[in-house]
C-alpha positions as CSV (number, residue, x, y, z in Angstrom):
1,M,59.0,2.4,10.1
2,S,58.0,1.0,13.5
3,T,54.7,1.8,15.0
4,Y,53.5,1.4,18.6
5,A,50.1,1.0,20.2
6,T,48.9,3.0,23.1
7,D,46.6,1.6,25.8
8,D,43.6,2.2,23.6
9,N,45.4,0.4,20.6
10,K,45.9,3.6,18.7
11,K,48.9,3.2,16.3
12,I,51.5,5.9,16.8
13,S,55.0,6.8,15.5
14,P,58.2,6.4,17.5
15,A,58.3,10.1,18.3
16,E,54.6,10.0,19.5
17,W,55.5,6.9,21.5
18,I,58.2,8.8,23.4
19,E,55.7,11.6,24.1
20,F,53.1,9.0,25.2
21,L,55.7,7.4,27.6
22,E,56.6,10.8,29.1
23,N,52.9,11.4,29.9
24,I,52.2,8.1,31.7
25,N,51.3,8.5,35.3
26,F,54.4,7.0,36.9
27,D,53.1,7.9,40.3
28,E,51.3,4.5,40.3
29,K,53.1,1.7,42.1
30,I,54.3,-1.4,40.3
31,H,52.6,-4.6,41.4
32,K,54.8,-6.9,39.3
33,I,56.9,-7.1,36.2
34,L,55.3,-9.7,34.1
35,A,57.7,-10.1,31.1
36,M,60.6,-8.6,29.2
37,D,60.7,-8.3,25.4
38,T,63.4,-7.3,22.9
39,D,62.1,-5.5,19.8
40,G,64.8,-4.4,17.4
41,G,67.4,-4.5,20.2
42,K,65.3,-2.4,22.5
43,K,64.3,-4.1,25.8
44,S,61.0,-3.4,27.5
45,Y,59.3,-4.6,30.7
46,L,55.6,-5.5,30.8
47,V,54.4,-3.8,34.0
48,W,51.3,-4.7,36.0
49,W,50.3,-1.7,38.0
50,S,49.0,-2.0,41.6
51,G,45.3,-1.6,41.9
52,R,44.7,-2.2,38.2
53,D,43.5,-5.2,36.2
54,I,46.2,-7.3,34.6
55,E,44.7,-6.4,31.2
56,D,45.9,-2.8,31.9
57,S,49.5,-3.8,32.0
58,T,51.8,-1.6,30.0
59,W,55.1,-2.2,28.1
60,I,57.7,0.3,29.3
61,P,61.1,0.5,27.6
62,I,63.8,-0.2,30.2
63,P,65.6,3.2,29.9
64,H,62.3,4.9,30.7
65,F,61.6,2.5,33.5
66,I,65.0,3.1,35.1
67,K,64.7,6.9,34.6
68,K,61.3,7.0,36.4
69,F,61.8,4.3,39.0
70,G,65.5,3.8,39.4
71,E,66.4,1.7,42.4
72,E,63.0,2.1,44.0
73,E,61.7,-1.0,42.1
74,E,65.0,-2.9,42.1
75,E,63.5,-5.6,44.2
76,K,60.7,-6.3,41.7
77,I,63.3,-6.5,38.9
78,K,65.3,-9.1,41.0
79,V,62.1,-11.1,41.6
80,F,61.3,-11.0,37.9
81,K,64.8,-12.1,36.8
82,S,64.9,-15.0,39.3
């Protein structure tokens, strides 16, 4: 069974991870997408949030990223991919 880690490194189950993602403050602006990773076929972006230290960057699964940001952050995705 996969486990995930929250910002405070607490290990949680996949169901708890989904709940955690749904409660992230997505009102924050994205400074930059730092990386993309594939874990078990699921892709995630490592997001550096504006006004926060780089150490506070968060892995966001791409479906959640697209659902919350959509085309709003399309330019940052293009910059990351180039």
